[in-house]
N, C-alpha and C positions, 0 to 999 in steps of 0.2 A: 637287306635282310636284318642285319644286326640292329638297325634303328627301330625295328618293329618289336624288339625284345625289351622287357622291363628289367632294370637292375634288381638283383636279388640281395636280400640282407645277408650279411656275414653271419655264420654260425656263432651264437653268443659265446660258446665255450672256446672256440678258436680266437675270437676277439679278446677274450680274457687272457689268453696266452700272451698276446701282443702287449696288452696293458701291463701285465706283470713284468715282462722283459724290459719294458721302457722305464720301470720304476727304479730309481737309483738308490733307494734305501737298502742298507745292508741287513736289516732285520726283517725284511719282507717275508711273507709266508704264502706259499702257493698251495691252496687246498682245492684247486680247480681240476685240471686235466687228469683223467683217470689212468695214470701210470704208477707203477710201484717205484718208490724211491728209498734209498738207504739213508743212513743218518747224516750223510753229507749233502743230501738233496739230489743225489745222482741216481739215474736209472741204469744199473749195471748190466753188463752182459754176464749171464750165468756161467759158472765155471765149466759145466758140462757142455754148454753151447760152444764156448771157446775151444774146448778139446775136440768136439765133433768137427768144428770148422777146420782145425788143423788136420784131422784125418781126411776130410774132403779135399783140402789143398794138396795133400800128398797122393791121393788115390783117384780123384775124379778125373776122367780122361775125355770128357765131352761136355759141351754146352748145347747140344742139340735139344730139340723140343722133347718134353715129356708128352704123354698121351693126353687127350682132352680130359679124361677122367682123373689124370694125375698119377702120382706114384702109388701103385697098388700096395706095396709093402708098407709105406707110411700110413695109408688109409687103414689097413688091417691092424697094424700095431697101435695106432692111436685109439682105435675102437676098443682094444683090450683094456686100455686105461679108463675110458669113459663108460663103455657098456659092460665091461667085464669079459672074462674068458668064455662064458657061455650064458647068454641072456635068454636062451630058450626060444629065440625067434630067428628068422632069416634076416640077414643084414646085407646091404650093399651101399657103398659109399662113393662119393666123388670129392676130390680135392677142390678147395675153393680159395680165392684170394682173401683170406682173413675170415673172421666170424661174420662180418657184414656181408661179404660175398656169399657165404654159406646161407645166411638168412634170405638173401635175395633169390638165390637159386631155389630154396624151399618155397618162397612165396610165389615165384613164377611157376613152379611145378603144381602148386595148389590151383592156381588160376588156369593152367593148361588142362588140369583134370576136371575143370568145371566147378570148382569150389569158389564160393563168392564171399564168405565171411570168415573173419578171424577175430577171436575174442582176446583182448589184451588187458591185463590188469593195470590199474592206475594207482599210483604213478609208475612209470616205467622209463627205460632208457629212451631218450627223445627220438633217436633214429629208428626205433621200431616202427613208429607210426608212419614215418616217411617212406621206409622200405615197403611196407605192406600197401600203403596207398599208391605208390608208384607202380606196383605190380598189378593194380586194378582191383585189389581186394577191399571190401567194405569192412572197416574196423569198428567192432563193437567193444565196449569197455565193461570191465567188472571191477568193483572196488577191491583193492588189495591191502592198502595201508592207510591208516589215519595218522597224519603228521602230528597234530597236537598231543594225542595220547601215546604215540609211538607204538601202536599196536596193529598187528595183522587183523584185517576185517574178515575173518574166515567165514562166519555165518553169511555175510553179505556176498562174499566171493562165491560160495557154493550155491546160494540162491540164484545168483546170476547165471552160473553155469547150468543150473537145472532148466533155465529158459532157453538154452542153446538148442539148436536143431541138429539132427543126425547129419554128419558130413561137414559140420562147422569145424574149423580149426581153433585151437586154444593155445595161446602162447604161455609157456611156463618157464620161469627162471630156474635152472638146475640147482644153483647154490649162490650164496653171497649176492643177494638181490641188488640190482642196480636200479634205482639210486638209494634204497632204504637200508640195506643190510639185514632186513628182517626175514627170517626163514620160517618155512612150514615145519612143523614137527613130523616125526615118522607117522604118527596116527593121522595127522592131517593129509599127508601125502597119500596114505591109503584111502582116505575118503575121496580125494580128487581122482585117484586111479579108478575107484568104483564108479564114480559119476561118468568119467570119460568112457569106460567100457560099456556101461549100461545104456548110455545115450548115443553111442556110436560117434563120438567126437574124435577128431584127429589132433593129438597133442603135437605141437611144435615146440621142442624144448631147446632153449638157448643155454648152452654150457660154455661160459666164458671165464669162470673164476675157480675152477676145480682146484682144490688144494689150499685155497686161501681161507677157507672157513674152519672146518674141523679136521680135515685130512683128505687125502686123495680118495680113499674108499668111502669115507663118511659123506663126502660132498656129492658122490654119485648115487647114493642110496635112493633118494627120492626119484631121480630120473629112471633108475632101474625098476622101481616099483611101478611107475606109470607105464613104461614100455612093455612090462610083463603082462599088464592087464589089458592094454589097448589092442585092438585088432591091427591097426597100422599107426605108425608114428614117424615123425621126422625129427632129427636131432642135428642142430647146428653147433659146431664146435670151433672155438677160437683158441689158437696157441699163443696169442699175444701176451697174456698175463702169466700163465703157469710155466711157459718156457721163456718168457721175456723177449719174444720175437715180434714186437710191435711193428717195426718198419718192414719186416719181411713178408707181412700179409699172408699168414699161414693158417689155414683152417680146413674144415671138411663138413659136408652134409651127408647124413645117413638116412636111408629109407629102411624102416624096420617093419616087418610084416609076417604073415603066416606061412608064406611059401617062398622058396628061392626064386621061382620063375616070376612071381609078382614083384619082388624087390629088384630083380634084374631089369624088368620092364621099367620100373621107376628110375633105375640108374641110367638106362638108355635115354630116357627123356631128359634127365638132368644133364647128361653129356651134350645132348642136342641144344639145350638152352645155353649151356656154357660155350659151346662152339660158336653160336651166333652172337655171343656177348663179348667175351674176351679171348676166345679161341683156345688158348692153352694156359694153364696155371703157372705161376712162378715156381721155381724148383728149390731155391736155396734153403728156405726155411723148412720145407718138408724133408729135404735131405738131412738137415741137421737133426730134426726130430726122429727120423728113421734111424739115424746112426746112434743117437742116445738110447732109444728104446730097444735097439738090437744089441747093445753092448752092455752087459751086466754092470761093469764098473762105472760106466758113465750114467747109467740109469740110477744106480744107488747114490751117486754124488748129486744128480739132479734132484732126487727126492730129498736128500739131506739139506740141500740149499733151499728148496721149496719149503721145507719145514721151518727153517730159520726165518724165511720171509714171513711165513704165517705167524711165527712167534713175535716178530717185530710188530705186525699189525695188531695182534692181541694186546701186547704191552702198551702200545700207544693208545688204543681204544680204552683200555681199562684206566690208564693214567688220566686221559681226558675226562672220563666219566667220574673218576674219583675227585679230580680237581673241581669239577662243577658241583659234585656232591649234592647236598640237601638244598642247594639253591634252586634246583629244578627237578621236579618229580620224574621227568623222562630220562634222567641220567642213568638209572638202573637199566632201562631198556636199551640204551645206547651201549652200555657195557656188555650186554648179551647178544648184540647184533654181530654179524660176521662179515668178513671181507674188508674191502677198501672203503666202503661208503656208508654214510648215514645221512638222513634227510631231516634237517632241523627246522623248527617252526619260527622262522625269522622273517621279518618284513623286508621288502626290497630296499626301501630307503635306508634301513639299518645296515644291510649288507653293503650298500654303496658307501655308507659312512665308515664301515670297517676298512674298506679299501683306502679311502682318503685319509683317515685319521691314524690308522694303525698298520697299513700296508698288508692287510690280510685279504687275500683274493679268493673268492668262491663264487659260484654261479648264483644268480639272484633267486633261484629256486630254493636255496638253503641246503643243497647237497654239498657235502664236504668229502674230500678224499683224505681219509685218515693217514694214508701213506705219505702225504705231503708234509706232515708234522715232523719236527725233530724233538727229541726228548727235552732239549733245552727250551723249546717253544711252548710246551704243553701248558704250563702254568699261566703264561701271559695270554695265550689264546683263550684258555678257559675263562680267565678274568674278563676278557672283552665280550665273551659270549653270554655270561650270566645275566647282565641287565636286559638282554635282547630276547631271551628265551621265554615264550609264553607259558 
């Protein structure tokens, strides 16, 4: 049987990790994998996470299974952060193994409900296309971002969505767009919400970077505008970034609709899909998040550290844009983007040369992880970028 299979190519980003690790240069720079890093290049465990783990160590008395839908307290508390304390709609959630697991559950639910198409803005996170395709959905694309001009293509985006049909799903990034960092304005979110509601589209909102853009509440504003307008929505949430729980694979998917009976039906189907996929979700990460959000002191410290992390990203981003300065017109746009990523107009050959000649590692798409910089690296990295930016 195995001889009938074809070898599959390694994920380019995972291959980049191996290349970086094997480089012996002490001044190498990793702008590749999308994790937050501090000034030492380390991805720390957040203070509130450590404190919550100590609580669990002392109080947790069983490692028995959680229910297939996961920890209901975690699900409800997480929604208050993402959707707010009262979104005006009925909501039912299911815990998932990370944001990717939440997206796959949402995609499978769409397929089970007889939906066939999902509209995805391009460029987007590469795994979006694989997840939706593997669930049997037909992926249609709409223009989102123009790399040379560093501008959101809003008119082209809305024109494409106007051509979508009732019942089509549309993927939206809640904040800190991956891979561009380019955000919709509040007015643009309102326009998207109106189109979604008028045309009967189903928004599938991917929330993976809340708190890394303008703030916890600010980063959720667009998401809340859309779900308030839409008849039904799906929201996939990842705790990897804003709780720093990457390896714990902690997330949730929420069905949002007009009646509690309808969303509970959606939840029962999500649970069935989960049961026949991985059976039960992992518990540790959700228990940590639950403990933090249920403990005022831990929640306050989590928000304080998250604010510091956002401040570091903003400082690095503005420093890089200033160092590039008038050498490239797009530097102003980069300074105004949010979150960990920007997508730069560089050629693949030049990006490979950056690896070879300067030890600067980034995907050949031109996407950089701002958090991979150190303040001491900003000037040198900017100097190497300037001749390559179109």
